[in-house]
FIRO-722368 format. One line per 5 residues: for each residue x negated, y, z of N, C-alpha, C. Coordinates in steps of 0.02 Angstrom, whole numbers, plus 50000, padded with zeros to 5 digits. Layout:
X Y Z X Y Z X Y Z  ...
This chain:
49149 50332 49235 49139 50339 49295 49185 50362 49344  49227 50414 49314 49277 50444 49359 49348 50387 49378  49348 50332 49322 49406 50294 49337 49374 50240 49390  49313 50230 49398 49294 50195 49446 49289 50217 49516  49279 50291 49539 49287 50316 49596 49354 50315 49615
49405 50339 49556 49475 50325 49562 49501 50255 49603  49480 50210 49563 49498 50146 49589 49466 50118 49661  49411 50151 49676 49385 50133 49741 49416 50176 49801  49442 50230 49780 49467 50272 49837 49534 50253 49866  49546 50260 49927 49601 50245 49966 49656 50285 49947
49712 50252 49934 49776 50278 49914 49834 50256 49964  49856 50319 49982 49909 50306 50037 49981 50335 50011  50031 50312 50037 50095 50340 50033 50111 50394 50060  50133 50453 50028 50135 50509 50064 50202 50537 50024  50215 50590 50057 50286 50632 50036 50344 50610 50058
50404 50650 50044 50467 50639 50063 50514 50648 49997  50564 50607 49991 50619 50613 49940 50673 50586 49957  50715 50608 49923 50795 50596 49923 50815 50555 49866  50852 50489 49883 50869 50457 49823 50944 50428 49838  50969 50397 49784 51036 50364 49792 51024 50293 49772
51061 50248 49804 51060 50178 49778 51094 50159 49726  51107 50113 49682 51137 50100 49648 51197 50063 49664  51245 50037 49621 51300 50000 49634 51288 49927 49672  51225 49908 49651 51192 49840 49686 51163 49850 49742  51142 49909 49758 51105 49918 49821 51024 49912 49809
51027 49931 49744 50943 49938 49716 50923 50009 49727  50860 50030 49739 50822 50080 49755 50762 50097 49715  50768 50156 49675 50724 50171 49622 50664 50192 49667  50601 50163 49666 50543 50176 49704 50515 50229 49661  50493 50298 49702 50462 50341 49661 50397 50333 49633
50377 50362 49583 50317 50351 49538 50256 50359 49574  50256 50398 49621 50192 50420 49660 50184 50356 49714  50237 50318 49734 50227 50255 49772 50208 50208 49729  50250 50202 49670 50228 50147 49617 50137 50144 49602  50126 50207 49602 50052 50217 49578 50011 50203 49640
50031 50202 49697 49992 50178 49754 49987 50104 49747  50051 50070 49740 50057 50005 49730 50012 49975 49674  50023 50003 49614 49962 49992 49558 49903 49999 49568  49881 50047 49604 49801 50053 49605 49777 50017 49664  49819 50005 49714 49774 49966 49774 49812 49900 49794
49875 49887 49776 49896 49838 49788 49929 49782 49725  49981 49764 49746 50023 49749 49687 50104 49746 49695  50148 49722 49654 50220 49724 49659 50257 49683 49716  50217 49665 49746 50243 49616 49812 50254 49670 49862  50308 49671 49902 50335 49710 49948 50373 49664 50010
50350 49681 50072 50390 49664 50121 50428 49712 50163  50488 49687 50176 50544 49743 50202 50568 49726 50268  50555 49765 50320 50559 49743 50394 50609 49799 50423  50645 49788 50474 50687 49838 50509 50652 49860 50564  50650 49915 50591 50644 49938 50647 50656 50020 50660
50685 50025 50705 50722 50091 50737 50777 50134 50693  50827 50085 50664 50868 50119 50619 50833 50141 50542  50782 50096 50528 50769 50114 50456 50734 50046 50440  50729 50053 50370 50687 50002 50327 50620 50013 50320  50574 49980 50344 50490 49991 50338 50468 49948 50266
50439 49982 50226 50415 49944 50172 50353 49941 50156  50316 49884 50154 50241 49866 50171 50220 49828 50094  50168 49855 50070 50123 49803 50032 50108 49741 50067  50110 49681 50033 50106 49618 50061 50033 49611 50100  49986 49643 50073 49913 49654 50108 49917 49691 50176
49963 49734 50179 49955 49779 50233 50010 49738 50290  50065 49703 50262 50104 49674 50298 50056 49614 50350  50021 49582 50303 49985 49525 50322 49942 49548 50387  49896 49617 50372 49868 49636 50422 49900 49655 50479  49966 49678 50479 50011 49695 50529 50030 49621 50575
50039 49576 50541 50062 49509 50563 50002 49485 50620  49929 49503 50601 49872 49472 50632 49881 49519 50694  49888 49584 50689 49895 49627 50747 49947 49607 50778  49999 49584 50764 50057 49570 50814 50046 49514 50851  50007 49466 50826 49979 49397 50855 49937 49413 50904
49898 49451 50892 49857 49483 50945 49882 49501 51004  49938 49556 50986 49963 49582 51043 50013 49536 51078  50038 49495 51052 50082 49449 51071 50027 49395 51140  49967 49394 51114 49939 49351 51160 49913 49404 51230  49909 49463 51214 49881 49509 51270 49951 49543 51312
49996 49537 51278 50073 49565 51305 50118 49503 51281  50123 49446 51327 50180 49404 51317 50259 49433 51318  50268 49491 51353 50325 49525 51356 50350 49548 51290  50308 49560 51238 50320 49587 51173 50351 49529 51128  50358 49467 51144 50385 49405 51106 50442 49434 51084
50486 49453 51125 50558 49455 51087 50565 49513 51028  50533 49555 51024 50520 49622 50978 50480 49587 50912  50435 49544 50939 50388 49531 50881 50427 49466 50844  50463 49429 50877 50498 49383 50852 50560 49412 50808  50578 49474 50815 50636 49519 50780 50610 49540 50724
50550 49564 50733 50517 49600 50685 50499 49538 50627  50462 49489 50634 50434 49432 50602 50497 49395 50575  50539 49381 50613 50594 49349 50587 50647 49378 50535  50652 49435 50535 50697 49476 50504 50659 49515 50430  50598 49494 50420 50566 49522 50372 50590 49480 50295
50594 49522 50245 50621 49500 50192 50564 49508 50126  50530 49475 50081 50504 49477 50032 50538 49505 49973  50512 49552 49944 50539 49571 49863 50488 49591 49822  50501 49602 49755 50457 49624 49711 50489 49686 49671  50452 49740 49648 50464 49775 49610 50490 49754 49549
50551 49770 49521 50573 49748 49455 50549 49789 49395  50563 49780 49335 50525 49811 49284 50541 49879 49278  50595 49907 49300 50619 49969 49315 50589 50007 49370  50551 49975 49408 50519 50003 49463 50568 50015 49528  50613 49964 49538 50665 49963 49597 50648 49902 49634
50682 49904 49686 50692 49855 49742 50759 49846 49770  50776 49802 49777 50837 49776 49804 50848 49771 49890  50879 49817 49905 50889 49822 49983 50942 49767 50005  50920 49726 50047 50970 49671 50065 51030 49702 50105  51097 49681 50078 51157 49706 50112 51152 49696 50190
51124 49656 50222 51116 49636 50295 51064 49696 50325  51014 49712 50290 50966 49767 50319 50987 49835 50306  51023 49839 50255 51064 49909 50242 51099 49905 50298  51159 49865 50314 51204 49867 50374 51175 49878 50437  51119 49847 50447 51095 49853 50511 51058 49917 50520
51026 49951 50477 50994 50014 50479 51044 50064 50462  51112 50058 50447 51166 50106 50442 51155 50138 50375  51129 50108 50333 51100 50146 50276 51161 50131 50215  51176 50201 50197 51233 50213 50149 51200 50220 50075  51232 50256 50032 51210 50261 49959 51156 50310 49956
51149 50369 50005 51106 50410 50002 51048 50411 50053  50993 50393 50028 50925 50384 50081 50868 50430 50070  50832 50432 50112 50781 50467 50119 50718 50429 50122  50673 50429 50067 50609 50386 50076 50557 50437 50104  50514 50404 50157 50459 50451 50187 50387 50396 50184
50336 50427 50166 50270 50398 50157 50233 50401 50211  50209 50343 50247 50177 50352 50313 50110 50313 50294  50089 50329 50242 50012 50312 50228 50002 50245 50210  50005 50190 50253 49999 50122 50238 50061 50091 50221  50129 50109 50229 50181 50093 50204 50231 50149 50205
50300 50145 50177 50341 50195 50171 50422 50170 50206  50447 50223 50224 50524 50205 50269 50573 50229 50224  50632 50182 50238 50691 50202 50200 50743 50227 50265  50765 50285 50258 50805 50299 50310 50878 50325 50267  50940 50298 50313 50998 50328 50276 50989 50417 50286
51010 50448 50227 51012 50523 50232 51047 50543 50294  51099 50540 50312 51131 50566 50369 51094 50553 50432  51078 50486 50445 51037 50464 50500 50971 50508 50513  50936 50506 50443 50873 50552 50441 50878 50622 50480  50945 50657 50451 50952 50731 50463 50970 50733 50548
50998 50672 50565 51024 50679 50644 50962 50657 50696  50937 50613 50669 50885 50588 50720 50802 50607 50704  50784 50612 50642 50712 50604 50624 50688 50675 50609  50724 50709 50581 50705 50786 50570 50685 50825 50617  50604 50847 50632 50586 50872 50686 50613 50950 50694
50612 50963 50766 50646 51022 50788 50581 51078 50792  50595 51127 50810 50542 51176 50813 50507 51164 50876  50532 51137 50928 50497 51127 50975 50448 51053 50968  50472 51013 50920 50428 50960 50907 50369 50990 50868  50377 51038 50814 50319 51053 50791 50269 51097 50841
50306 51138 50879 50260 51168 50918 50228 51133 50974  50259 51076 51009 50209 51027 51045 50163 50976 51002  50175 50977 50947 50129 50946 50882 50064 50978 50877  50075 51047 50867 50031 51092 50839 49973 51086 50908  50002 51102 50976 49961 51107 51031 49912 51040 51035
49952 50981 51011 49910 50916 51035 49854 50914 50979  49866 50938 50911 49814 50957 50861 49766 51006 50886  49778 51050 50921 49735 51095 50931 49688 51075 50992  49716 51027 51049 49673 51005 51092 49638 50948 51064  49661 50922 51012 49608 50865 50990 49565 50888 50942
49571 50946 50916 49520 50990 50880 49518 50976 50805  49596 50948 50791 49604 50952 50716 49630 51006 50677  49642 51056 50740 49669 51126 50700 49617 51179 50723
């Protein structure tokens, strides 16, 4: 009974951790992220570039995103350039037996990703940031936290 409940529950990518790429540009995916893939998806992943990071989607989540992007294109034709960039630059990969993925050199270069990275779970996908870039542009300030807390209070979430 407990196992049936576990399998029917929604699993999300959560948490943040630091990792190092190996000499071939492979990244060991944290076990908590591999568990989400195993429970809810499979080992097929789609890598996409956006805003100086690599976003990693399970294939099923990526396919949902493509449908939404297509609808957006019909509503907002001006978004064609960005949609073409996102869809055209996607790379498919699979976890290897050791739970690693290969980050393509072109993507690493475009995102400015060196050997040390930060992985961040974003519920339906996870992101890979260069550690230095993460610390420079992604780490929230005290003002960011204060503004977000006010927003949560206004919306009734706190």
